[in-house]
C-alpha positions in Angstrom: 60.2 27.7 128.0 62.6 27.0 125.2 62.5 29.8 122.5 60.2 29.2 119.6 58.0 26.7 121.5 54.7 27.1 123.2 52.6 25.0 125.6 49.1 24.3 124.7 46.2 22.0 125.5 46.1 18.9 123.1 43.4 18.7 120.5 42.0 15.6 118.8 43.8 16.5 115.6 47.1 16.3 117.6 46.6 12.6 118.4 48.4 11.2 115.3 51.4 13.4 115.9 51.5 12.5 119.6 51.4 8.8 118.7 54.3 9.2 116.3 56.4 11.1 118.9 55.6 8.2 121.4 56.6 5.6 118.8 59.8 7.4 117.9 60.8 7.8 121.5 62.1 4.3 121.7 61.4 4.1 125.4 57.6 4.5 125.9 55.1 1.6 125.8 53.3 2.6 122.7 49.5 2.7 123.0 47.3 2.4 119.9 46.7 5.5 117.7 43.1 5.3 118.8 44.2 5.6 122.4 46.0 8.9 121.7 43.0 10.3 119.9 40.9 9.5 122.9 43.4 10.9 125.3 43.4 14.2 123.4 39.6 14.2 123.6 39.0 13.0 127.2 42.1 14.0 129.1 43.1 17.3 127.4 42.6 19.3 130.5 45.2 17.2 132.4 47.7 16.8 129.5 49.9 19.2 127.6 51.4 19.5 124.1 54.4 21.6 123.1 54.1 23.2 119.7 56.9 24.4 117.4 56.8 27.6 115.3 54.5 26.0 112.8 52.0 24.8 115.5 53.0 21.1 115.1 53.5 19.1 118.3 57.1 18.5 119.3 56.4 17.1 122.7 53.6 16.0 125.0 52.7 14.9 128.5 49.5 12.8 129.1 48.0 12.8 132.5 44.9 12.4 134.5 43.6 13.1 138.0 43.3 9.9 140.0 39.6 9.2 140.7 40.4 7.9 144.3 42.8 10.8 145.0 41.4 13.9 143.3 44.4 16.0 144.5 46.8 13.8 142.6 47.9 14.2 138.9 49.1 10.9 137.4 51.6 11.6 134.7 51.1 8.8 132.2 53.6 9.5 129.4 56.3 12.2 128.7 57.9 12.4 125.2 59.9 15.0 123.2 60.6 14.7 119.5 64.2 14.0 118.8 64.7 17.4 117.1 63.5 19.3 120.2 65.5 17.4 122.8 68.2 18.9 125.0 66.5 22.3 125.5 64.7 21.6 128.8 61.3 21.1 127.1 60.2 18.1 129.2 60.9 20.0 132.4 59.0 23.1 131.0 56.0 20.9 130.0 55.9 19.2 133.4 56.1 22.5 135.3 53.5 24.2 133.1 51.1 21.2 133.2 51.3 20.7 137.0 50.8 24.5 137.6 47.8 24.6 135.2 46.2 21.5 136.7 46.8 22.8 140.3 45.1 26.1 139.4 42.2 24.3 137.7 41.7 21.2 139.8 43.6 21.9 143.1 46.1 19.1 142.8 49.0 19.2 145.2 50.8 15.9 144.4 52.0 14.0 141.4 52.4 10.3 140.8 54.2 8.6 137.9 55.8 5.3 137.2 59.3 5.0 135.6 61.3 1.9 134.7 64.8 1.8 136.4 66.5 1.8 132.9 64.7 5.0 131.8 67.4 7.5 132.7 65.9 10.6 131.1 62.6 10.2 133.0 64.3 9.4 136.3 66.3 12.6 135.8 63.3 14.6 134.9 61.3 13.7 138.0 64.3 14.0 140.3 64.9 17.5 139.0 61.2 18.3 139.4 61.4 17.2 143.1 64.4 19.4 143.5 63.0 22.5 141.7 59.8 22.3 143.8 61.4 21.3 147.1 58.9 18.4 147.3 59.2 15.1 149.1 59.3 11.9 147.0 58.6 8.3 148.0 59.5 5.5 145.5 58.2 2.0 145.6 57.7 -0.7 143.0 54.1 -0.5 141.8 54.2 -3.3 139.2 56.8 -5.9 139.4 58.3 -7.1 136.1 56.5 -10.5 136.5 53.1 -8.9 136.2 53.8 -7.9 132.6 52.8 -10.4 129.8 55.9 -9.6 127.7 59.4 -10.8 128.5 61.9 -8.3 129.6 59.6 -5.5 130.8 61.3 -3.7 133.7 59.4 -3.1 136.9 57.4 0.2 137.1 58.6 2.2 140.0 56.0 4.6 141.5 57.1 8.1 142.3 54.8 9.8 144.8 55.8 13.5 144.8 54.3 16.0 147.1 53.0 18.0 148.6 54.0 20.5 145.9 53.6 24.2 146.5 53.0 26.1 143.4 53.7 29.8 142.9 51.0 31.9 144.4 49.5 29.2 146.5 49.9 28.3 150.2 50.8 24.8 151.4 47.7 22.8 152.2 47.4 20.8 155.4 
């Protein structure tokens, strides 16, 4: 974990800061501010926020456990405030979140979607796969033509797993 930062469970009062970090990322599809408030209320157990020395959010990951696949964590969005980038925070948040959710909910795989042009996210998930010696399968989940706005890249689904977490045995 980068020095001076702490991983925590998001709280409703973090919603506005998380929305601003997502907006300022320049790469994420921005949800409404209301959506981030709901996320912090309803999906806090499967999400993480990184806090700076003053307790303010400087990064976040939103996620949820797939209802049809209760051993799969879907990582929805990952963002780090510009001032906190370049210190490995996204990787620390992803490792911390997946370990916590594995311990709490028994997940052993992760899904996420990334557009081909999102180099930082593609690198983040490739490095996660390598760190955890996990398998990954990539397929287009949503083709560009499904999106109502022009120029949206296809969303490539990463299926990562099984993931073996420290202190756990591989499941069969």
